[in-house]
N, C-alpha and C positions, 0 to 999 in steps of 0.2 A: 504493500500500500504506500509506504514511504517513497519507494522508487517511482511509483506511478505519479505521486503528487509532485516529486521533483521534476519528472519529465514534463508534466503538464504545466508547471510554473516556470520552466526554463525558457529563455528567449528562443524564438524560432530562428532556425538557420536561414540564411539568405537563399531564396529560391526564385529565380527569374520568372518562372511560370506561376508560382504560388499555388493557390487552391484550384485555379482553373486548369493547370496542367495535371493535377491529380485527378480531377473529374474527367479530363479528356482521356485518361487511361482506362476508364471503365464506363459502361453505359449508365445513364441517369435512371434513378428509380422514379416511380410515379409520384408526382407532387414535389420532387426535389428541386430546389432552386440553387443555381451555381453561384457561390460567393465570388465576388470580384475583388481583386487586390487593387490598391491604389496604382500600382505600376501598370495594371492592365488598362487603365482609363487614359485615353489620350488627352493631353493638354494642348493649350494653344502654342506652347513653346516647342512641341514636337511636330515638326512638319511631316506631312504625309509623303513628301518627296524623298525623305531620308530613308535608308534601309530600316533603321530602328522604328521609325514612324509607321512604315508600311507593315512591318511585322506586328506591331501592336494592333493596327486596324484589322489585320487578318485574324489575330486571336480574338478580338472583339466580335468579328463577324461569325467565327466558329461558335463562340459562346452563345451568341444570340440565336443561331440556328438550333443549337441543342436546347436552349431555353424555350424556344417556340415549340419544338417537338414535345418537350416535357409538359408544357401547359396544354397543348392540343390533346395529348394522351389523357391528361387528367380531366379535361373538359368532356371528352367523349365518354369516359368511364362514368363521370358524375351524371351526365345527361342520360346515359343508358340506364343507370340505377334509378334515376327519377322516373323514366318512362316505364321501367319494369314495375315499379311500385304503383304508378298510375294505372297500369293495365288491370290491376285488381278491381278498379272501379268501372271497367268497361264490361257491359253484359257479354256473356259468352256468345250469344247469337249474333252480336255485332262483330265480334272477333272472327267468327266463322264466315260471316258475309264478306269481311275484308279479305281473308285468305282465298275465298272463292271468286274474288273480283266483283263482288256485289256492290261495292261502294264507289264504283266508277262514276265520273261526272255525268250528270244528266239522268242517272238511274234513280227513280223515285222509290219503287218498291224494292227493298233490299232483302226481304224474307217473306216467304209464303209458307205457312204450315198450319198444323192443327194442334190443339192441346187445351189445357186448363189455364185460366187466368185468375189470379188471386189478388184482391185489393184489401190491404190490411191498414187500418187506421188506428192510431193510438190516441186515447183520451188522457188528459192530464198535462199535455204539453203546454197549453196556454197558461194554466195555473203555475206551472214550473217557471216559465219565462217571466211572468209577472212578479213572482217572489224573487227571482234572481236579479231582476232589473234594479232592485233596491239594495243589492249588495255590491261592494267595491270590486270583488273578484267574481262577479256573476258570470262573465264570459268563460272563465276557466272552469267554474263549477258546471256550467251548461255543457261544455265539451266533455267533461268527465262523465256526466249523467248519460249523454247520448252514446258515448263509447261503451259504457257499461251495459246499456240496453241493446243497442243495435249489433254489437259484436256477436253475442250468443244468438241473436235472432237470425242474422245472416248465416251463421254457422249451421243452424238447423235447416234453413232453406237449402243450403248447398248439400247437406247430407241427404235430403230427399230429392236431389237433382232439380231443384228449382233455380231459376235464373232471374235475379233482381233486374228488372228493366228500368224502373224509374223510382226516384225519391221525390215525393211531393211534400216537403216539410217533414212532418212526422208520419207520413203515410208511404206505403210501398206498393208498387205494381210488380207482380211476380208471374213469370211464365213457366209453366211445366209443359215442355214440348212433348208431343205425342211421337214416340219413336218405337219402331218394331225391334225389340232387343233380340228376338229369336233369329234374326239374320246376321247378328254380330258374330264374328269369329270367336269371341270370348264366351259365347253362350254355351253352357254345358249340357243342354237338352235334358236336364234332370229337374231342376227347380225352375218353375215358371218365373217370368219377370216380376210378378207381384210378390214373390219371395216366400210363398207358402207351398210346401211340398204336398203333393197329392191332389191339388186342386187344378182345374184346367186354366189355361191362359185366358185372360179376359180380353185381350186385344190391346193395341197401342193406346187408343183414346181412353178406354175405361181404366187402364193402368195409370195413365197420366192424371186422371181425375182422382183415382184412389191415392196416389202419392200426394197430390195436393191436399186431399182431405186428411190424410194421416199427418202431414206436416202441420196443418192448422191445429189439430188436436194436440200435438206435441208442443206447439208454441204456447197454447193456453196453459198447458201443464207447467211449463218452465217459467213463463214470463207474465202470467196473469197476476195483477196487483204487484208489479215490480216497484220496489221501494227505491226512490231516487235519492233518499237521504237528505232531502231539502224540505224542511217544515211540513213533514207529513204528506208530501205529494207522492202519488202512486201513478204508474202507467198501467193502463188496461187497453186491450186490443179488441176490436170488433171487426169481423172479416166477412167478405163476400167472395163467392166462388162461382165462376161461369166457365163454359167450354164451347169450343167450336173452331171455325176457321179464323186464322190470325194473319194479318198483314202488318209488317213493320216498314215504315216509310222514313225516308230521309228528305227533309225539306230545307229550304234556305239556300245557302251558297253565296250569299252576299257578304261583302267585306264591311264590317262596322267602321265608322270614321276613326275610332280610337285605336285601331289595330290594322295590320296589313295582312291578316290571316282570314280567309273566308270562314264564316261560321255556318255550320249545319246543325240541325236539330233532328232527332229521330222520334217518331211517334208510333204507338201501337194502336191498331184499329181492327174492327171486326165485331161480329155479334156478341162475343163474350164481354165486351166493354159495356154494351147495353144491359146485359144480364146482371153484371156486378153493380151497375148504377142503381138497380132496383134491390138487389140482394143485400148489399152492405148496410143500408140504413135500417133494414129489418132486424139486424143482429145487434143485441145489446152488448155491453162490456162483457168480455169473456165468452162470446158466442160466435159461431160461424154459420152463415146462411148460404145454402146452395140454391142455384137457379134450377128450374124444372129440367133443363137440359142436362145439367151436371148430375142431378139426383137420379136420373134414369140410368146412369152408368154405375152408380155405387149403392143403389138402394138395397141390394142384397149383401152388401159388405159392411154396412155401418148401422148404428143404432140411432134412431131419430129422436130429437129433443122435443120440447113443447110445441104444440101446433100453432101455426100462425093464422089467426082468425081473419086478419085483414087481407092476406094473400095466401090462401091455403095451398096454392101450387108451388110455393117456395117452402123449403124445408130446413130446419135447424139441425145441425150436426152435433150429436151428443158425444159419441165415442165410436171407436171401431168395434165391429163384431169380432172380438178376440177369439171366439171359438172357431173362426175361419181364417182371419187375417191378422 
């Protein structure tokens, strides 16, 4: 240790190249900045016409090139990490459309499919924001509450193969795409796609609605009366489910005046949107309401809740029929 300290404290030996020569002997690491010695910086007294002046300019040019490469490498890595993180917020169906060339300019409909659509709305968000508006650290507390609530919610949705299409404040639009798993090379031809051994396959659409229904039940089990930890405010969810043909559109393409990047927006459209606009208001906190179309696919797989006198064709979902599924 004493020798190391003496070496560190000893005056440095004269080195015409200094630290720049040492860096020139090895490649730069990501983010490394080359230190410059005073001798490397040309002054007004050193004319570029002299051999020594030309040598210093050559060294400076080499250092600048290596410095630019280092900064460019760091920037590309940082930008790539940012984009990779942002990809988690892009719906899977949009990623699929991009890789299939569906996001080309001028193409409005970027996805056509069938499946179940779920609209989940949270109660308690307004009361939470009103209370947090009175606190000095209200923004930080709001971020913590939303992270603690939406993180397990999105995890549950992903576990049931749902795709979060839109956030609308405290509400979510979720798409359960109808896919025929029996044609997948990973299908083992033993357990049907719905996951229950010994029962026949329900078909792609019914399986999608069944997954959506099971996901809604699990969400209520895990997140009903979610305690935000702020002045006795709780989050509750009421959910509507529909099914049918789905179109996802991209609109826009104009460049806003405050930026140079064209902005596009994507929308989900189709009969399921009309169904959930009627179903979701019929569900109270902690309840899920199915449209008549969705109910036809899962009526033999679930247990119905209380009847709806105002619209008896809509049905509340109580729980799965666990003797079957």
